[in-house]
C-alpha positions as CSV (number, residue, x, y, z in Angstrom):
1,M,136.2,121.2,154.9
2,S,133.6,123.7,156.6
3,K,130.4,122.0,157.9
4,T,127.6,122.4,155.9
5,L,124.9,124.8,157.9
6,P,121.7,123.8,158.9
7,L,118.6,125.0,157.2
8,D,116.6,128.2,158.0
9,Y,113.8,127.1,159.6
10,S,112.2,131.0,159.7
11,N,112.2,130.5,156.0
12,K,108.0,129.5,155.3
13,A,109.6,127.9,152.4
14,N,111.6,124.9,154.1
15,W,108.3,123.6,156.0
16,Y,106.0,121.1,154.2
17,K,103.4,122.1,156.4
18,L,103.7,125.2,159.2
19,P,99.8,125.3,160.2
20,E,97.4,128.2,161.5
21,I,96.8,127.3,165.4
22,S,93.7,125.2,165.6
23,K,93.8,122.7,167.9
24,E,95.1,122.0,171.8
25,V,98.1,119.1,170.9
26,D,100.9,119.4,168.0
27,T,102.4,117.0,165.5
28,F,106.0,117.3,164.6
29,Y,106.1,114.9,161.6
30,I,109.7,114.4,160.0
31,Y,109.1,112.3,156.5
32,A,111.1,108.7,155.6
33,T,113.3,108.4,152.6
34,E,111.9,109.4,149.7
35,Y,115.4,110.5,147.5
36,I,114.9,106.8,146.3
37,L,115.5,105.6,142.4
38,G,117.7,109.0,142.1
39,S,120.0,108.4,144.6
40,F,120.9,105.5,142.8
41,E,122.0,107.6,139.0
42,P,125.7,108.2,138.8
43,G,127.0,111.1,140.4
44,A,124.0,111.6,142.8
45,P,125.0,112.8,145.7
46,D,124.5,111.3,148.5
47,F,121.7,113.9,150.4
48,A,119.3,115.5,148.7
49,P,119.2,119.2,147.9
50,I,116.1,120.5,149.5
51,D,114.9,121.2,146.4
52,N,115.2,118.0,144.7
53,V,111.9,116.9,143.0
54,E,111.5,113.4,143.9
55,M,111.9,114.1,147.6
56,R,109.8,116.7,147.4
57,E,106.5,115.0,145.1
58,G,107.1,112.0,148.1
59,V,106.7,114.4,150.7
60,K,103.1,115.2,149.4
61,V,102.1,111.7,149.1
62,E,103.2,110.9,152.5
63,Y,101.5,113.6,153.8
64,R,98.4,112.5,152.5
65,D,99.2,108.6,153.6
66,H,101.2,109.0,156.9
67,A,101.2,112.5,158.8
68,A,97.4,113.3,157.7
69,A,96.5,110.4,160.6
70,F,97.1,112.7,162.7
71,A,95.6,116.1,161.3
72,E,92.1,115.6,162.2
73,V,92.9,116.0,166.6
74,T,96.9,117.8,166.2
75,N,98.2,120.9,164.3
76,V,100.9,118.9,162.2
77,F,103.9,120.6,161.5
78,L,106.3,119.1,158.7
79,P,109.4,120.6,157.7
80,Y,111.4,119.7,154.9
81,Y,115.6,118.5,155.5
82,R,118.2,117.7,153.8
83,Q,117.5,113.3,154.2
84,S,119.9,110.6,153.1
85,G,119.2,108.7,149.9
86,L,118.3,105.0,150.6
87,K,121.8,104.3,148.3
88,Y,123.7,105.8,150.4
89,A,121.5,104.5,153.6
90,G,121.9,100.7,152.0
91,E,125.7,101.8,151.7
92,I,126.3,102.4,155.5
93,F,124.0,99.2,156.6
94,A,126.0,97.6,154.9
95,K,129.5,98.7,157.0
96,T,127.5,98.4,160.0
97,G,124.4,96.5,160.2
98,S,122.1,100.2,161.0
99,A,121.1,102.8,158.2
100,E,121.4,105.0,161.3
101,G,124.7,106.4,160.7
102,A,123.5,107.8,157.2
103,F,120.8,110.4,158.9
104,M,123.4,111.6,160.9
105,G,125.1,114.7,159.9
106,M,123.1,117.5,157.1
107,P,119.7,115.6,157.6
108,I,119.5,115.5,161.6
109,D,121.2,119.1,161.8
110,D,117.9,119.9,159.8
111,I,115.6,118.4,161.6
112,T,117.3,120.4,165.1
113,A,117.3,123.0,163.4
114,A,113.8,122.9,162.7
115,L,112.5,121.5,166.4
116,D,114.3,124.1,167.3
117,Y,113.1,126.6,165.2
118,Y,109.4,125.1,166.1
119,F,109.6,125.6,170.1
120,E,111.0,128.3,170.2
121,H,108.3,130.5,167.7
122,C,105.5,127.7,167.1
123,N,104.4,125.5,170.0
124,G,103.5,128.1,172.1
125,G,103.5,125.3,175.2
126,R,101.6,123.2,174.2
127,P,101.7,119.4,174.1
128,F,103.1,117.8,171.0
129,I,103.4,114.4,169.7
130,I,106.5,113.3,167.4
131,A,105.9,111.1,164.6
132,G,107.6,109.8,161.4
133,H,108.1,107.0,159.0
134,S,111.8,104.8,157.8
135,Q,114.1,107.8,158.1
136,G,112.2,110.0,160.3
137,S,111.8,107.1,162.8
138,S,115.2,106.7,163.0
139,M,115.7,110.5,163.0
140,A,113.0,111.0,165.8
141,L,114.4,107.6,167.7
142,V,117.8,109.8,168.3
143,L,116.6,113.2,169.0
144,L,114.4,111.2,172.0
145,R,117.7,110.4,173.5
146,T,119.7,113.2,172.7
147,Y,117.8,116.3,172.0
148,F,114.6,115.8,174.7
149,K,116.4,114.5,177.2
150,D,119.0,117.7,177.0
151,H,115.3,119.6,176.9
152,P,113.4,117.7,179.4
153,E,111.0,121.1,179.8
154,Y,109.8,120.0,175.8
155,Y,109.9,116.9,176.8
156,S,107.7,116.9,179.8
157,R,104.7,117.8,177.4
158,M,105.8,115.0,174.8
159,L,102.4,113.4,174.4
160,A,103.4,110.4,172.7
161,A,106.1,109.1,169.8
162,Y,105.2,107.5,166.8
163,T,108.0,106.1,165.3
164,I,106.5,104.1,163.2
165,G,108.7,101.8,160.4
166,Y,111.9,101.8,162.5
167,S,113.5,99.6,164.7
168,V,112.8,100.2,168.9
169,T,115.5,97.6,170.1
170,K,115.3,96.5,174.1
171,S,119.0,97.3,174.1
172,Y,118.0,100.9,172.9
173,L,115.2,101.1,176.1
174,A,117.6,99.7,178.1
175,A,120.4,102.3,177.7
176,N,117.7,105.4,177.7
177,P,115.0,104.4,181.1
178,H,113.6,107.6,180.6
179,L,111.8,106.4,177.3
180,K,109.0,103.9,177.5
181,F,107.4,101.5,175.4
182,A,103.8,101.4,174.7
183,T,102.0,98.6,176.5
184,G,98.5,99.5,175.2
185,E,96.1,102.3,173.5
186,T,95.7,104.9,175.6
187,D,98.7,105.2,178.0
188,T,100.9,108.5,177.2
189,G,104.4,109.6,176.7
190,V,105.2,106.6,175.3
191,I,106.8,105.2,172.1
192,I,104.5,103.5,169.6
193,A,106.3,101.2,167.1
194,F,106.0,98.6,164.6
195,N,107.7,96.8,161.7
196,T,105.2,95.3,158.9
197,E,105.9,92.0,157.1
198,G,104.1,89.2,155.0
199,P,105.0,85.9,155.8
200,K,107.2,84.8,153.8
201,N,109.6,87.3,155.2
202,V,109.5,85.6,158.5
203,E,109.5,82.2,157.2
204,L,112.7,83.2,155.1
205,K,114.5,85.2,157.8
206,A,114.4,87.7,155.1
207,H,117.2,90.4,155.1
208,N,115.6,94.3,156.2
209,V,117.0,97.0,157.0
210,V,114.7,98.5,159.3
211,V,114.2,95.1,161.0
212,L,117.1,95.1,163.9
213,P,117.9,92.9,166.4
214,E,115.9,92.8,169.1
215,T,113.2,94.8,168.1
216,M,109.5,96.1,169.5
217,S,106.7,96.0,167.6
218,I,102.7,97.1,168.6
219,N,99.9,95.5,167.4
220,P,98.1,98.2,165.8
221,L,94.5,96.3,165.5
222,N,94.6,95.6,169.2
223,W,97.5,97.4,170.8
224,K,98.9,94.4,172.6
225,L,103.0,93.2,172.8
226,D,102.1,89.4,172.5
227,E,100.6,87.8,169.6
228,T,97.2,87.5,169.9
229,Y,95.9,88.0,166.2
230,A,94.1,90.8,165.1
231,P,92.3,89.9,162.5
232,A,91.1,92.2,159.2
233,S,87.5,92.8,160.8
234,M,89.2,95.1,163.4
235,N,90.6,97.2,160.8
236,L,88.8,100.3,160.4
237,G,90.4,101.2,156.8
238,S,93.4,101.1,154.5
239,I,94.5,103.5,152.2
240,I,94.0,102.1,148.6
241,L,95.7,103.9,145.9
242,N,93.8,103.8,142.3
243,E,97.3,103.3,140.3
244,E,95.5,104.3,136.7
245,T,93.9,108.2,138.4
246,G,96.0,108.5,141.6
247,E,93.0,108.7,143.4
248,R,92.8,108.0,147.2
249,T,90.1,105.8,148.8
250,I,89.5,104.2,152.1
251,G,88.7,100.3,151.9
252,D,89.9,96.9,153.2
253,V,92.8,95.1,151.7
254,G,92.8,92.1,154.5
255,A,95.2,94.1,156.9
256,D,95.2,91.7,159.9
257,A,97.5,91.5,162.4
258,Q,99.8,89.3,164.5
259,I,103.4,89.9,166.0
260,N,105.7,87.6,165.2
261,L,108.3,88.2,169.2
262,E,111.0,86.1,167.6
263,R,111.2,88.4,164.6
264,G,109.8,91.6,166.5
265,V,107.6,92.6,163.9
266,V,103.9,92.8,162.8
267,V,103.2,90.4,160.4
268,T,99.8,91.1,157.5
269,H,98.4,88.2,154.7
270,A,97.3,92.3,153.2
271,K,97.1,92.4,149.5
272,V,100.4,94.1,148.0
273,P,99.9,97.2,145.3
274,E,101.1,96.9,142.1
275,V,104.5,98.8,141.9
276,S,106.7,99.2,138.8
277,E,109.3,96.0,138.5
278,E,112.3,98.6,139.0
279,V,111.0,99.8,142.3
280,A,109.8,96.4,143.4
281,E,113.4,95.2,143.0
282,K,115.0,97.7,144.9
283,S,112.1,97.5,147.8
284,A,113.2,93.4,148.0
285,A,117.1,94.5,148.3
286,F,116.0,96.6,151.2
287,F,113.0,95.3,152.8
288,G,113.2,91.5,151.9
289,P,111.0,89.4,149.3
290,D,107.6,90.8,151.2
291,G,108.4,93.3,153.0
292,R,105.3,95.9,153.6
293,H,107.5,99.0,155.1
294,A,106.1,101.3,152.4
295,Y,103.0,100.4,153.6
296,D,102.8,100.1,157.9
297,Y,100.4,103.6,158.3
298,M,98.6,102.8,154.4
299,Y,97.1,99.3,155.9
300,Y,96.3,100.6,159.1
301,F,95.4,104.1,158.7
302,N,92.2,104.3,160.6
303,N,93.3,102.4,163.2
304,I,96.2,104.7,164.0
305,K,93.8,108.0,163.2
306,A,91.4,106.5,166.2
307,N,94.3,105.8,168.1
308,V,96.1,109.4,167.8
309,A,92.6,110.3,169.4
310,K,92.3,108.0,172.2
311,R,95.7,109.1,173.4
312,V,94.9,112.9,172.9
313,A,91.6,112.3,175.2
314,A,93.9,110.0,177.9
315,Y,96.5,113.0,177.9
316,K,93.8,115.6,178.7
317,D,91.8,113.8,181.2
318,K,95.1,113.2,183.1
319,K,95.3,116.7,183.1
């Protein structure tokens, strides 16, 4: 059986965002799993076809609620890719203890091809951020230990990596000494990551596919690595979705943040948006009964946006 070729990223149709250059820094964003409910349908493929409607509609929402945090101070590049469905990712996790294997092959091959095209035809030598969420962050972490290790000429310009919604473990960092985890709000050339959960997940030591043993998180409100509590008053604004109109506003959902070092997650008491029973059931099976995985960016949106600006400013000051 012949290997499926990666997508052709010289074709603009394979990009959700291929921006005009107006800023001095880029962001290359890899979206999360958006092929969700459809992946559980009888006979559904393990990987989403590039024209999968559920995935493409999800990408629009993810850009608005996640990737747009980078758009104020960077040029955001966002390729489509043929991603693993949630069902297949769960099957691989059950077999191996990690969902990463589900993202190898077609997904990582597509993103690697997109990176090649980006660096050869779009980047122009500018510093860049690599960012993502969930499946996208997992693949970014693979690329940091493989692609960027093999391309030091690119890696030397990496301003930061926001791998939010997946585990950066102590063993991963030990095995890749060229990589560093963030220690504050303005260091550069570092990985910024956290996984958000509610108190019940911690109390129950709940199963969560994105929380691996020895994972690390940085607090997205005070940018500390310890258990210093950050009250919701430090939150600059969360994304609130009106379920009836679909409109997006910035407001207060009580999103405080405190790291639980034993579990390696950010714990919040934020309000949980209403979702359908089917989505709630699927979410609990993968992320625990009090998982807040879908809201990693949304709860802390304005703080992440402000942090991106601070790291970009710090990077420029060093030059």
